[in-house]
N, CA, C and O atoms as CSV, one atom per row, in Angstrom:
chain,resi,resn,atom,element,x,y,z
A,1,UNK,N,N,75.984,51.052,187.580
A,1,UNK,CA,C,76.475,52.444,187.139
A,1,UNK,C,C,76.672,52.456,185.772
A,1,UNK,O,O,77.590,51.758,185.341
A,2,UNK,N,N,75.898,53.204,184.876
A,2,UNK,CA,C,75.927,52.973,183.333
A,2,UNK,C,C,77.160,53.674,182.818
A,2,UNK,O,O,77.694,54.411,183.645
A,3,UNK,N,N,77.656,53.612,181.776
A,3,UNK,CA,C,78.881,54.408,180.757
A,3,UNK,C,C,78.412,56.016,181.165
A,3,UNK,O,O,79.279,56.866,181.367
A,4,UNK,N,N,77.108,56.301,181.253
A,4,UNK,CA,C,76.659,57.809,181.218
A,4,UNK,C,C,77.088,58.283,182.510
A,4,UNK,O,O,77.666,59.362,182.640
A,5,UNK,N,N,76.823,57.505,183.476
A,5,UNK,CA,C,77.309,57.957,184.933
A,5,UNK,C,C,78.575,58.071,184.943
A,5,UNK,O,O,79.115,59.111,185.320
A,6,UNK,N,N,79.222,57.056,184.546
A,6,UNK,CA,C,80.818,57.271,184.516
A,6,UNK,C,C,81.301,58.389,184.156
A,6,UNK,O,O,82.053,59.092,184.830
A,7,UNK,N,N,80.828,58.645,182.901
A,7,UNK,CA,C,81.059,59.844,181.836
A,7,UNK,C,C,80.838,61.135,182.781
A,7,UNK,O,O,81.630,62.076,182.830
A,8,UNK,N,N,79.891,61.057,183.369
A,8,UNK,CA,C,79.384,62.218,183.901
A,8,UNK,C,C,80.595,62.513,185.483
A,8,UNK,O,O,81.014,63.620,185.819
A,9,UNK,N,N,80.888,61.279,186.142
A,9,UNK,CA,C,81.870,61.340,187.046
A,9,UNK,C,C,83.199,62.031,186.395
A,9,UNK,O,O,83.633,63.098,186.830
A,10,UNK,N,N,83.673,61.477,185.547
A,10,UNK,CA,C,84.989,61.968,184.950
A,10,UNK,C,C,84.884,63.374,184.491
A,10,UNK,O,O,85.724,64.182,184.888
A,11,UNK,N,N,83.681,63.840,183.482
A,11,UNK,CA,C,83.741,65.162,183.714
A,11,UNK,C,C,83.505,66.271,184.952
A,11,UNK,O,O,83.643,67.494,184.957
A,12,UNK,N,N,83.172,65.518,185.791
A,12,UNK,CA,C,83.105,66.420,187.165
A,12,UNK,C,C,84.237,66.301,187.759
A,12,UNK,O,O,84.455,67.082,188.686
A,13,UNK,N,N,85.133,65.433,187.448
A,13,UNK,CA,C,86.650,65.382,187.998
A,13,UNK,C,C,87.517,66.403,187.137
A,13,UNK,O,O,88.352,67.119,187.690
A,14,UNK,N,N,87.298,66.444,185.798
A,14,UNK,CA,C,87.927,67.238,184.912
A,14,UNK,C,C,87.466,68.799,185.449
A,14,UNK,O,O,88.278,69.708,185.617
A,15,UNK,N,N,86.508,68.877,185.600
A,15,UNK,CA,C,85.851,70.340,185.911
A,15,UNK,C,C,86.652,70.977,187.338
A,15,UNK,O,O,87.173,72.072,187.554
A,16,UNK,N,N,86.514,69.981,188.020
A,16,UNK,CA,C,87.178,70.367,189.311
A,16,UNK,C,C,88.812,70.543,189.350
A,16,UNK,O,O,89.472,71.215,190.142
A,17,UNK,N,N,89.225,69.796,188.338
A,17,UNK,CA,C,90.695,70.161,188.147
A,17,UNK,C,C,90.992,71.158,187.349
A,17,UNK,O,O,92.144,71.590,187.352
A,18,UNK,N,N,89.997,71.722,186.500
A,18,UNK,CA,C,90.195,72.978,185.489
A,18,UNK,C,C,89.827,74.338,186.543
A,18,UNK,O,O,90.299,75.442,186.272
A,19,UNK,N,N,89.031,74.157,187.639
A,19,UNK,CA,C,88.766,75.009,188.399
A,19,UNK,C,C,90.121,75.184,189.150
A,19,UNK,O,O,90.724,76.242,188.965
A,20,UNK,N,N,90.562,74.410,189.834
A,20,UNK,CA,C,91.757,74.295,190.578
A,20,UNK,C,C,92.931,75.045,189.673
A,20,UNK,O,O,93.712,75.802,190.250
A,21,UNK,N,N,93.019,74.861,188.503
A,21,UNK,CA,C,94.407,74.963,187.679
A,21,UNK,C,C,94.164,76.409,187.540
A,21,UNK,O,O,95.107,77.201,187.557
A,22,UNK,N,N,92.884,76.806,187.396
A,22,UNK,CA,C,92.888,78.147,186.770
A,22,UNK,C,C,93.009,79.152,188.400
A,22,UNK,O,O,93.585,80.237,188.479
A,23,UNK,N,N,92.554,78.689,189.154
A,23,UNK,CA,C,92.876,79.299,190.516
A,23,UNK,C,C,94.187,79.467,190.877
A,23,UNK,O,O,94.564,80.403,191.581
A,24,UNK,N,N,94.960,78.547,190.400
A,24,UNK,CA,C,96.546,78.533,190.951
A,24,UNK,C,C,97.134,79.276,189.700
A,24,UNK,O,O,98.340,79.504,189.795
A,25,UNK,N,N,96.703,79.574,188.888
A,25,UNK,CA,C,97.251,80.213,187.527
A,25,UNK,C,C,98.089,79.193,186.514
A,25,UNK,O,O,98.780,79.442,185.526
A,26,UNK,N,N,97.752,77.981,187.148
A,26,UNK,CA,C,98.476,76.788,185.948
A,26,UNK,C,C,97.734,76.805,184.455
A,26,UNK,O,O,98.322,76.429,183.441
A,27,UNK,N,N,96.285,77.320,184.461
A,27,UNK,CA,C,95.771,76.734,183.400
A,27,UNK,C,C,96.240,77.619,182.036
A,27,UNK,O,O,96.489,77.163,180.920
A,28,UNK,N,N,96.291,79.313,182.569
A,28,UNK,CA,C,96.591,79.682,181.428
A,28,UNK,C,C,98.072,79.510,180.424
A,28,UNK,O,O,98.154,79.733,179.217
A,29,UNK,N,N,99.164,79.046,181.355
A,29,UNK,CA,C,100.059,78.882,180.667
A,29,UNK,C,C,99.898,76.973,179.689
A,29,UNK,O,O,100.330,76.595,178.600
A,30,UNK,N,N,99.376,76.514,180.388
A,30,UNK,CA,C,98.873,74.999,179.603
A,30,UNK,C,C,98.181,75.247,178.480
A,30,UNK,O,O,98.322,74.490,177.520
A,31,UNK,N,N,97.417,76.224,178.422
A,31,UNK,CA,C,96.393,76.612,177.392
A,31,UNK,C,C,97.228,77.333,176.542
A,31,UNK,O,O,96.891,77.352,175.358
A,32,UNK,N,N,98.164,77.885,176.841
A,32,UNK,CA,C,99.017,79.121,175.837
A,32,UNK,C,C,99.987,77.586,175.093
A,32,UNK,O,O,99.833,77.395,173.887
A,33,UNK,N,N,100.664,76.875,175.672
A,33,UNK,CA,C,101.393,75.852,175.080
A,33,UNK,C,C,100.687,74.915,174.285
A,33,UNK,O,O,101.137,74.615,173.179
A,34,UNK,N,N,99.446,74.325,174.788
A,34,UNK,CA,C,98.540,73.750,173.903
A,34,UNK,C,C,98.205,74.348,172.502
A,34,UNK,O,O,98.331,73.772,171.421
A,35,UNK,N,N,97.744,75.647,172.736
A,35,UNK,CA,C,97.671,76.278,171.518
A,35,UNK,C,C,98.953,76.509,170.730
A,35,UNK,O,O,98.868,76.343,169.513
A,36,UNK,N,N,99.936,76.807,171.157
A,36,UNK,CA,C,101.234,76.859,170.193
A,36,UNK,C,C,101.494,75.581,169.544
A,36,UNK,O,O,101.952,75.538,168.402
A,37,UNK,N,N,101.198,74.448,170.280
A,37,UNK,CA,C,101.301,73.241,169.817
A,37,UNK,C,C,100.532,72.846,168.578
A,37,UNK,O,O,100.952,72.152,167.652
A,38,UNK,N,N,98.988,73.559,168.746
A,38,UNK,CA,C,98.246,73.011,167.623
A,38,UNK,C,C,98.473,74.160,166.479
A,38,UNK,O,O,98.161,73.889,165.320
A,39,UNK,N,N,98.903,75.175,166.736
A,39,UNK,CA,C,99.237,75.902,165.635
A,39,UNK,C,C,100.605,75.609,164.913
A,39,UNK,O,O,100.599,75.789,163.696
A,40,UNK,N,N,101.614,75.239,165.415
A,40,UNK,CA,C,102.210,74.533,164.912
A,40,UNK,C,C,102.133,73.181,163.875
A,40,UNK,O,O,102.777,72.931,162.857
A,41,UNK,N,N,100.955,72.344,164.650
A,41,UNK,CA,C,100.743,71.132,163.829
A,41,UNK,C,C,100.055,71.760,162.233
A,41,UNK,O,O,100.303,71.577,161.041
A,42,UNK,N,N,99.199,72.474,162.937
A,42,UNK,CA,C,98.404,73.200,161.702
A,42,UNK,C,C,99.248,73.938,160.468
A,42,UNK,O,O,98.742,73.835,159.351
A,43,UNK,N,N,100.369,74.598,160.576
A,43,UNK,CA,C,101.396,75.168,159.932
A,43,UNK,C,C,102.078,74.015,158.939
A,43,UNK,O,O,102.270,74.026,157.723
A,44,UNK,N,N,102.360,73.037,159.940
A,44,UNK,CA,C,102.920,71.656,159.572
A,44,UNK,C,C,102.361,71.184,158.359
A,44,UNK,O,O,103.040,70.734,157.436
A,45,UNK,N,N,100.857,71.306,158.354
A,45,UNK,CA,C,100.196,70.148,157.683
A,45,UNK,C,C,99.733,71.308,156.105
A,45,UNK,O,O,99.020,71.023,155.143
A,46,UNK,N,N,100.288,72.266,156.330
A,46,UNK,CA,C,100.045,73.229,154.755
A,46,UNK,C,C,100.450,72.678,153.879
A,46,UNK,O,O,101.331,71.835,154.047
A,47,UNK,N,N,99.932,72.969,152.605
A,47,UNK,CA,C,100.623,72.668,151.324
A,47,UNK,C,C,101.915,73.153,151.130
A,47,UNK,O,O,102.854,72.490,150.690
A,48,UNK,N,N,101.950,74.495,151.517
A,48,UNK,CA,C,103.297,75.358,151.305
A,48,UNK,C,C,104.596,74.175,152.149
A,48,UNK,O,O,105.476,73.569,151.538
A,49,UNK,N,N,104.458,74.147,152.989
A,49,UNK,CA,C,105.414,73.488,153.862
A,49,UNK,C,C,105.628,72.234,153.599
A,49,UNK,O,O,106.755,71.749,153.700
A,50,UNK,N,N,104.123,71.245,153.065
A,50,UNK,CA,C,104.935,69.999,152.824
A,50,UNK,C,C,105.640,70.002,151.520
A,50,UNK,O,O,106.567,69.207,151.364
A,51,UNK,N,N,105.328,70.743,150.647
A,51,UNK,CA,C,106.049,71.365,149.412
A,51,UNK,C,C,107.262,71.360,149.584
A,51,UNK,O,O,107.988,70.803,148.760
A,52,UNK,N,N,107.879,72.109,150.929
A,52,UNK,CA,C,109.181,72.489,150.823
A,52,UNK,C,C,110.071,71.302,151.625
A,52,UNK,O,O,111.283,71.220,151.825
A,53,UNK,N,N,109.176,70.592,151.924
A,53,UNK,CA,C,109.892,69.333,152.929
A,53,UNK,C,C,109.709,68.283,151.767
A,53,UNK,O,O,109.762,67.135,152.210
A,54,UNK,N,N,109.531,68.343,150.560
A,54,UNK,CA,C,109.435,67.468,149.693
A,54,UNK,C,C,108.227,66.199,149.966
A,54,UNK,O,O,108.358,65.145,149.343
A,55,UNK,N,N,107.559,66.301,150.516
A,55,UNK,CA,C,106.286,65.673,150.512
A,55,UNK,C,C,105.200,65.944,149.755
A,55,UNK,O,O,104.789,67.097,149.619
A,56,UNK,N,N,104.536,64.723,149.093
A,56,UNK,CA,C,103.491,65.238,148.027
A,56,UNK,C,C,102.275,65.699,149.174
A,56,UNK,O,O,102.293,65.111,150.256
A,57,UNK,N,N,101.473,66.502,148.986
A,57,UNK,CA,C,100.245,66.997,149.621
A,57,UNK,C,C,99.147,66.352,149.272
A,57,UNK,O,O,99.077,66.124,148.064
A,58,UNK,N,N,98.313,66.000,149.881
A,58,UNK,CA,C,96.845,65.282,149.243
A,58,UNK,C,C,96.234,66.562,148.416
A,58,UNK,O,O,96.272,67.782,148.577
A,59,UNK,N,N,95.710,65.762,147.546
A,59,UNK,CA,C,94.923,66.898,146.645
A,59,UNK,C,C,93.567,67.172,147.047
A,59,UNK,O,O,93.069,66.338,147.803
A,60,UNK,N,N,92.999,67.964,146.775
A,60,UNK,CA,C,91.614,68.547,146.914
A,60,UNK,C,C,91.074,68.624,145.739
A,60,UNK,O,O,91.663,68.955,144.710
A,61,UNK,N,N,89.779,68.280,145.857
A,61,UNK,CA,C,88.856,68.195,144.885
A,61,UNK,C,C,88.972,69.090,143.975
A,61,UNK,O,O,88.966,68.875,142.762
A,62,UNK,N,N,89.101,70.307,144.604
A,62,UNK,CA,C,89.171,71.748,143.873
A,62,UNK,C,C,90.526,71.841,142.690
A,62,UNK,O,O,90.510,72.567,141.696
A,63,UNK,N,N,91.709,70.875,143.105
A,63,UNK,CA,C,92.829,70.905,142.468
A,63,UNK,C,C,93.032,69.912,141.490
A,63,UNK,O,O,94.070,69.829,140.834
A,64,UNK,N,N,91.797,68.946,141.345
A,64,UNK,CA,C,91.893,67.937,140.113
A,64,UNK,C,C,91.596,68.751,139.025
A,64,UNK,O,O,91.072,69.863,139.081
A,65,UNK,N,N,92.024,68.029,137.842
A,65,UNK,CA,C,92.039,68.779,136.416
A,65,UNK,C,C,90.436,68.069,136.112
A,65,UNK,O,O,90.059,66.913,136.304
A,66,UNK,N,N,89.834,69.035,135.669
A,66,UNK,CA,C,88.569,68.332,134.876
A,66,UNK,C,C,88.737,67.650,133.521
A,66,UNK,O,O,89.342,68.178,132.588
A,67,UNK,N,N,88.157,66.428,133.466
A,67,UNK,CA,C,88.410,65.856,132.328
A,67,UNK,C,C,87.005,65.543,131.970
A,67,UNK,O,O,86.750,64.967,130.912
């Protein structure tokens, strides 16, 4: 069995699990929690929040002064 065949098997199992979770109404709450978690991470990484926390955010090329 090659890695590709193993990956297909893993994807098949995950697919069946997603179908089962959807049918039992478990998936929507899980998807909502993951979405909220991702949103919080994205907000935390913003330059404004990093400035409020006293951290130096990474500079973007557009923020650098032209010399």
